[in-house]
MARTOR-578000 format. One record per residue: x, y, z of N, C-alpha, C in turn. Coordinates in steps of 0.05 Angstrom, whole numbers, plus 32768, in hexadecimal, padded with zeros to 4 digits. Each point is the difference from the previous one (the first is absolute). Layout:
BEGIN
XYZXYZXYZ/...
//
This chain:
BEGIN
83398E968E9F7FF97FE57FF97FE27FFC8004/7FF47FF47FED7FE37FFB80017FFC7FE18004/7FF07FF880137FFB7FE480057FE97FF77FEE/80027FE87FF67FEC7FF47FEF7FE97FF68011/7FE780057FF77FE97FF5800D7FFC7FE47FF4/80037FEB80107FFE7FE57FF67FE47FF48001/7FED800E800C7FE57FF680027FEE800F7FED/7FED7FF27FF37FEE800E7FEE7FEF8014800F/7FFD80187FF57FF18016800C7FEA80097FEE/7FEA8009800C7FEA800A7FF08006801E7FF9/7FED800D7FF28004801B7FF7800480148017/7FF77FFA8018800480118017801A7FFB800E/800F7FEC7FF7801A7FF9800D7FFE7FEC8016/7FE87FF580067FFC7FEC801480097FE57FF6/800A7FF0801280087FE47FF97FE67FF17FFD/7FFD7FF27FE97FE77FF07FFC7FFE7FEB8015/7FE87FFE800B7FFB7FEC8015800A8009801B/800D80178001800B800A80197FEE80138010/7FE780037FF77FEE8012800E7FF27FF48018/7FFF7FE680027FF37FF3801680147FFD8017/7FF78005801980127FFD801680077FE28004/80197FFC800980097FE580057FFA7FF9801D/7FF37FEA80057FFA7FF7801B801A7FF9800E/8004800A801880197FFC800F80057FE38007/7FEB7FF1800780047FE4800680087FF07FE7/7FF380067FEA80077FF37FE7801D80077FF7/800780198003801B80097FFA80157FEF8010/7FFB7FFE801A80117FF1801280017FE27FF9/7FE97FF57FF97FFE7FE37FF980107FFB7FE6/7FFD80107FEC800E7FFC7FE7801E80048003/80088015800D801D80058004800C7FEB8013/7FF07FF38010800A7FEB8011800B7FE87FF2/7FFA7FFE7FE5800B7FEA7FF0801D80057FF8/800B80188007801B80067FFA80107FFE801A/80147FEE8001800F7FFD8019801280178005/80038008801980128015800880137FF68015/8018800B800080127FFA80167FF7800F8019/80087FF780177FF8800D80198018800C800D/7FFD801A80078016800F800D7FF5800D8019/8012800780117FFA80118017801280187FFD/7FF480187FFE800F80197FFF8002800B801C/8019800680088005800A801B800E801B7FFF/7FFD800E8017800E801A800280068005801E/8015800F800580088008801B7FF2801B8006/7FE87FFE800C7FF0801780068008800C801C/7FFA801980048007800D801A7FF47FF18018/7FE87FF57FFE7FF37FF2801680087FE38002/80127FF67FEF80097FE57FFF7FFC7FF47FE5/800A7FE87FFB7FFE7FF57FE57FE47FFB7FF7/7FFB80037FE67FE57FFD7FF580037FEE7FE7/7FEB7FF27FF980017FEF7FE97FE47FF87FF6/7FFE7FF87FE77FE77FF87FF580047FEC7FE9/7FED7FEE7FFD80027FEC7FEB7FF7800D7FE6/80107FFB7FEB7FFB800C7FE580037FEA7FEB/7FEC7FFE7FEE80027FEE7FEA8006800E7FE6/7FFD801A8000800480107FE7801C800D8000/80147FEF7FFD801C80097FFF800C7FF97FE5/801080117FF5800D7FFB7FE7801980107FFC/80127FF67FEF801780117FF87FF680147FEC/800D80177FFF7FF880157FEE801780077FEC/801880028009801680097FF0801B7FF48009/80117FFA7FED801B7FF78007801380178004/7FFD80167FF18012801680017FF0801A8000/7FFB800C801780097FF7801B7FEF7FE9800A/800A7FF180147FF17FEA800A7FE880098010/7FE87FFB7FF57FE78009800D7FED7FE98003/7FF0800080157FEB7FEC80057FE780108008/7FE97FF180007FE8800E80097FED7FEC800F/7FEF800B80107FEA7FF1800D7FE880138003/7FE97FF480057FE7801080007FF07FFC8019/8004801180147FEF7FFE80197FE680107FFD/7FEC7FF8800E7FE7800F80018003801B800E/7FF280147FF78002801B800D7FF97FFE801D/7FED7FEF80087FF67FFF801B800E7FEC8012/80167FF57FF6800F7FED8011800E800F8017/7FF97FF88018800D800D8018801E7FFD7FFF/80097FE97FF7801D7FFB7FFE800D80137FEC/7FF480037FE9800B80117FEB7FFF801D800A/7FEB8009800D7FFF801B800B801780058012/80087FED8011801680038012801B7FFF7FF2/80027FF17FEA80197FFB7FF2800780157FEB/7FED800D7FF48005800F7FE7801280188004/8001800C8018801180178004801D7FF9800A/80057FE68003801B7FF7800A801580057FEB/7FFA7FFC7FE7801380057FEA80107FE77FF8/7FFB7FE9800C800E7FE87FF87FEF7FE88009/80067FE97FF47FF17FE7800680107FE97FF6/7FF97FE8800A800C7FE77FF67FEA7FED7FF7/80037FF47FE97FEE7FEC7FF6800B7FE58007/7FF27FF0800F80087FE580097FF07FEC7FEF/800D7FF17FEF7FF37FEC7FEF7FFE7FE78011/7FE77FF880067FFB7FE9801280047FE57FF2/80087FEC800F80037FE57FF77FE67FF18004/7FFD7FE97FF37FE87FF080027FFB7FF4801C/8013800380127FFD7FF8801B7FF980178013/7FFA80187FF57FFB801780107FE4800C7FFC/7FEC7FEF7FFB7FE480097FFE7FF7800D801A/80097FF680167FF9800B801A8009801D8003/801880067FF6800B801B80017FEE80127FEF/7FF87FF77FE87FEE80107FEF7FE68005800E/7FF47FEC800C7FE68003800D800280138017/80167FFF80108004801380168001801C7FF6/801080057FEB8003801C7FF67FE8800A7FF1/7FEE7FEE7FF87FE780087FF47FEA80058014/80067FFA80197FEC800380168002801B800D/7FEE80048014800080198010800E7FFC801A/80117FEB8003800F7FFB8019801180198006/80018007801A800F80188008801D7FFD7FFA/800D7FEB800A801D7FFD7FFC80057FE87FED/800180067FE680057FEB7FEC801C7FF58002/8012800D800D801C7FF7800180057FEF8019/7FEC7FFC801180037FF1801880097FE37FF9/80177FF8800B800B7FE57FFB800D7FFC7FE5/800180157FF0800C7FFE7FE5801D80098001/80127FF07FF5801C80087FFE800580127FE8/800C80178005800780137FEA801C800B8004/8009800C7FEB8019800F80017FFC80197FEF/801380127FFF7FFE80177FEF801780017FEC/7FFB800D7FEA801480047FEC8003801E7FFB/800580097FE88007801B7FFA7FED8016800A/7FE67FFC7FFC7FED801580087FF77FFF801D/80067FEA800E7FF77FFD801B7FE57FF28002/7FF37FFA7FE97FE67FF27FFF80057FE38008/7FED7FF3800E80047FE4800880007FED7FE8/80147FEE800080017FEA7FEE7FF87FE7800F/7FEC7FF27FF67FF57FE9800E80137FE87FFC/800A7FF5801580127FE97FFE7FF17FE97FF3/800E7FF27FED7FF47FE97FF27FF080077FE7/7FFD801A7FFA7FF280077FE880127FF87FE8/7FF47FFB7FE980107FF67FE9801280157FF4/7FF680198001801080177FF67FF68019800E/8012801480007FF8801A800C800B80167FEE/7FF180157FFD800780177FEF7FFC80198011/8015800D8007800080188011800080197FEE/7FEE801380057FFB80167FEE7FFC801B800E/800880157FF17FF8801B80077FE880067FF0/7FED800F800C7FE880077FF2800680147FE9/7FF97FF87FE8800580107FE87FE880117FF9/7FE87FF480007FE8800F7FF87FE77FF18009/7FEA800E80037FE67FF580077FEC800C7FEC/7FF27FEF7FF27FEB80087FED7FE57FF68009/7FEC801280007FE57FF880077FF47FF17FE9/7FF47FE980067FF37FEF7FEB7FE77FF4800B/7FE9800D7FFC7FE77FF6800B80008000801E/7FFA7FE9800D7FFF7FFF801D801B7FF6800B/80157FFE7FF0801A7FF88008801580157FF8/80187FFD800A8017800F7FF780137FED7FF1/800E800B7FED80167FF17FF38019800C800C/800E7FF0801080188009800E80187FF67FF1/801280127FF980187FF97FF1801880048013/80117FEB8002801780028011801A7FFC7FF0/8014800F8007801B7FFD7FF480107FEC8011/80087FEA7FF4800E7FEB800F801C80098008/80067FFD801A801B8008800A800F7FE7800A/7FF27FEA8006800D7FE880087FEC7FE97FFC/800B7FE87FFC7FEE7FE97FFC80107FE68004/7FF17FEA8005800E7FE780047FEB7FE98001/800B7FE880037FEF7FE8800280067FF2801B/7FEF7FEE800780027FF3801A801A7FEF8003/80077FF37FEB80187FEF8002801A800E7FF7/7FFD80187FF78017800F7FF680077FF87FE4/7FF97FE87FF780077FF77FE57FE77FFE7FEF/7FE98009800A7FE77FFE7FF17FF27FE68002/800C7FEC800D7FF47FE680027FF47FFC801C/7FE97FF480017FF47FF880197FF17FE67FFC/7FF97FF480167FF27FE67FFE7FE380037FF8/7FF4801780037FE480037FF97FFE80167FEC/7FE980027FF47FFB80147FEC7FF18018800B/7FF780127FEF7FF1801780097FE37FF98008/7FF5801080127FE47FFE80077FF0800E7FEB/7FEB7FF27FF67FEF800D7FEC7FE38001800B/7FF180127FF47FE4800380077FEF7FFD7FE6/7FED7FEE80017FF07FF97FE87FE37FF98009/7FED800B7FF47FE37FFA80057FFA8001801E/800A8014800D7FF98004801C800F7FF08015/80157FF17FF780107FF08013801D7FFF7FF9/80107FF68013801D7FFE7FFC80067FE67FF1/801680017FF180097FE97FF1801E80007FFE/800A7FED7FF1801D7FFE7FFB80047FFA7FE3/801880067FF680077FFA7FE5800A7FE37FFF/7FF37FF07FEF80087FE47FFD801B7FFD7FF3/800F7FED8008801A7FFA7FF48017800F800B/7FFC801080158017800E800C800A7FF18018/
//
């Protein structure tokens, strides 16, 4: 199968206008206009539970059920988690910005005072999260300064069991937390 090049290319095969480096701050500012859901990815590591806040989470495939997230190569949490072989994606609610902030920080024990339980893989499920997706590690692909982590879903659920909750998902937009109106 040959993939189509959708961008205009010059005679040398370069994408027109793509020769100038993109400023990292401008890249972040422009992409900040796209809202993302906020998740905390957790794992049962040999030294104790580990977790990190992730905004780059998405579904990949229905058959088989696959999801992905993108941690930075230099993330201490990801370095401790990547060899475990399983993880849980916790979809945070709009009342859980504090949980997100804690897991994005360098605090030693991010689980201190947090209620959790375990499901199929043994990874922590954060009580009160809107949804959880428990996965076995399927693949890791290097992509720039991040990895693309693909997980095969082995169990999942929602906070209320019926998919309904009183609050909506936590979102991140233009450098801050927000909520979805009308939920």
